[in-house]
N, C-alpha and C positions, 0 to 999 in steps of 0.2 A: 504493499500500500504506500503510495506516494503522498506528499503533503497536498498536492492538488487534489487527489481522490478524498483525502480526509475532509477537505473543505466542502466537497460535494456531499459527502455523507452527512456532515454536520448540518448543512443547510436544508437537505431534502429528506433525510431519513431519521436522524437522531432527535428526539424530542424530550419533553418533561418527564415522560414515564421511564426513562432509561435509568436502571439502577446499577448495572454491571457492564463494563466494557473491557474487551481483550484486544490488544493491538500488537502487530509484529512489525518491527521496524527495519532499517536497511543496513544493519551492521554487516550482515552477510551477503548483501546484494552487490553485484558487480558494479552497478552504477552509483551506489551510495547516496549521498546528498542529505540534506536537513529533513528531518521526519516531523518532529513536534516542534512547534513555536510558541512563543509567549502569547501571541495574538489568537492562535487557535485554541489553546488552553483556556483563555479568557473567555472566548466565545462558547466554549464547552461548558464553563461554569454557569453562564447565563442561560443557555438553552436547555441544560440538563441539570436542574436544581436538586434532583434526588439521586444523583450519581453517588454511590457509596463505595463501590469497588472498582479498582483499576488495576489491570494486569498488562505489564509491558514485557515483550519478548524481543530480543536482539535490537534494542533500541539505544541510539547514542544520545544521551542526555548532556553532553558537554556544552552545548550551545545555550542551555538554559542557566540562569543565575543561581537558583537554589529550588528546593521543593515548594516554596511558598507560591510559586506560579500554579501548582496543581489546584483543582477545585477544593474549596474549604470543606465541602460536604464528604470528602472521602474519609472512610473508616478503615478501609483495607487497601494496601498497596503492596503489589508484588512485582519485583524486578528480577527477570530471568535472562542471563546472558547480556546484560546491558553495561554501558560505560557511564561512569560518574565523573563530574568535575570535583575538584577539591571544594569543601565547605558546602556541598550540595544539601546537606540536611541542617545546616545552620539556620536559626531563626533570628539573627542579629539585625537583619534589615528590617524585620517586622517591628522590632522594639523602637528603632529610630524613627520609622513612618508613623507609628502610633503615638509617639510623644515627641514631636519635632521641637528642636531647640529654638529659642528666641521669643518664646510666648510666655512671659512672666505672669504669675497670679498673685494674689494677696497673700501675705505671710500667714495669716490666720488660717488659710485653707490648705496649707502645706501638709499637715498630718493626714487630712482626708485624702489628699492627692496621693500620697504614698500608699494608703490602704486601697484606693482605687486601682492603682497601677498593679498591685499585688493580685487584686481580685480579677481584673480583666486579663492579666498576664497570657501566658503561653497556652492555657488550656481554653481560652476564649475563642470565639469566632475569628479573631485577628491572628491567631497562631495556628499551628498545625493540630488538627483533631484526630489524626490517624491513630487507631487503636491496635491494629495488627500490621506488622512490616515483615515481608518474606523476601529474603535476598538468596537467590539461587544462581551459583557460578557467575558471581559479580567480581572479576579479578581486581578491579580498581577499588573496592571497598577496603578501607584501611581502619587502623585504630582511631585516626582522626575523625573519621565519619561516625565510628561508634560512639565516640565522646560527644559528637554533636547531638546524639539522640537523647542524651540525659536532659536536655531542654524540652523534650516532648512530654508534656504533662498528662497525656492520655494513653500512652503507649503501654499496653499490658501483655502483648504477645510479639516476641521476636523470633524469627527463624532465620538462622545463618547456615546455609548449606553450600559447601565448597567455596567459602570465602577465605581464601588461602593466605591472605595478609593480616588477619586478625591473630594477635598474639596473646599469650597468657597474661602478660602485663597489661595489655590494652583492655581485656575483659576484666581483669582485677580492678583497674582504675574506675570502671563504670559500674561495678557491683554495688547494689544498694547497701549502704552502711551508716552507722551513726556518725553525724557530724556535728559542728558547733551550732548549727542552726537546725538541727533535726535530721531526718534520713537524707543522705545525698546519693547521687547516682541515679541509676534507673530505679527509682524508688517505687513506681507503680507496676513494675514488670511482675507478672503472675506465672508466664509460660515462657521458657527459653528452649530453643532447639540449636544444637551445634552438630554438624556432621561434615566429615570429609570422606568422600567416596570417589572422587573423579580423578583428574589428571595425575599422571606420573611426572616425576621430575622436579616437583615443588618441594621445598624444604618444609618438613612437617613442623608446624608451630606449636601443636598441642595446646591449643587456646583454652581447652577446658581445664587445664591446670589452674587458670585463674580463679576457678570457683573454690580453691582451697581456702581463701579468706572468708568464705561465707557469703551469703546473700539474703539479706533481709527481705521476707515477704514472697520469695520465690517458691511457688507451690507445685509447679510442674516442670520437669527437665526431660528432654529428649536428646539422646546421644546417638550418633550414627558413625559407622565406619571406623576411621582411624582416632576419633575422638572418644570412643567408648572406654578404651583402657585408662587413659588419664582421667577421664571424667569420673569414672567409678571410684578411683582413689580419693576423689574430692567430695563425692556425693554425701558422705557422712557429716560434712561441715555445713551442710544446708539445713538449718534447723526447722524451717517451715516447709520443707519439701514432703508432698503428699503422693505424687505420682511420678514414676520413673519409666520411661520408655526407651528401649534399646533396639536398634535396627541396622541392618547391613553389616553384621558382625558374627563373630564365632568366639564364644567365652570358654575359657579353661576353668577347671576347678579352683586353681590357685587364685584367678582374677575374682571369682565369686567370694572366696574366703577372705581375701584382702578388703573387698569393699564392704 
């Protein structure tokens, strides 16, 4: 599907009843070219106000500034075989746009203003409202992207499949933990999946070792492939864990005993 066809689809076929959209990009196409644009995504938000699920396959997102250009109605986002720019999941631009500098208010209203900013914050319609994020074979997804997700106030499910650049240290830094101002990190996350089953030749990061420091509030953990072994060693540190799923793996008696 080219960008031209996307505009035709949007103007003639997609409407207010659309709730789920699946698109395949041009990353594997010989002709290549721009697939999604800010203007098209803005028009999509207007014409499809009920869109809650977006699935992108082989899509180059490097021409987009960040994820804030996606419809704010999205609750589920899946990226499979996509390319990301740096800072794609950051919400820093929303903060500056929401509270522009240069507009002073009375001193007496300052405390109320502070509470309003905290209340409208990142979980409001002005921020990302995605609750479930799935990343499958996205080689450009790094620890920096993972750190950006800590600003997503509604993210409760995160699935990382064949994200080869995520390290144990990166996962550890994002784990929900007690901080000076309360629980920090991915504090609302209830479900986490980590699995490496794909390409050969990549250095195995064993990202699931980052679970060893614990994770407040994490209730469900899914481990797959090469992440099963190191993940099982850390599962006992997850005090709130209720469900454990293992897939694409073979377990030895020793692994079971150690876990």
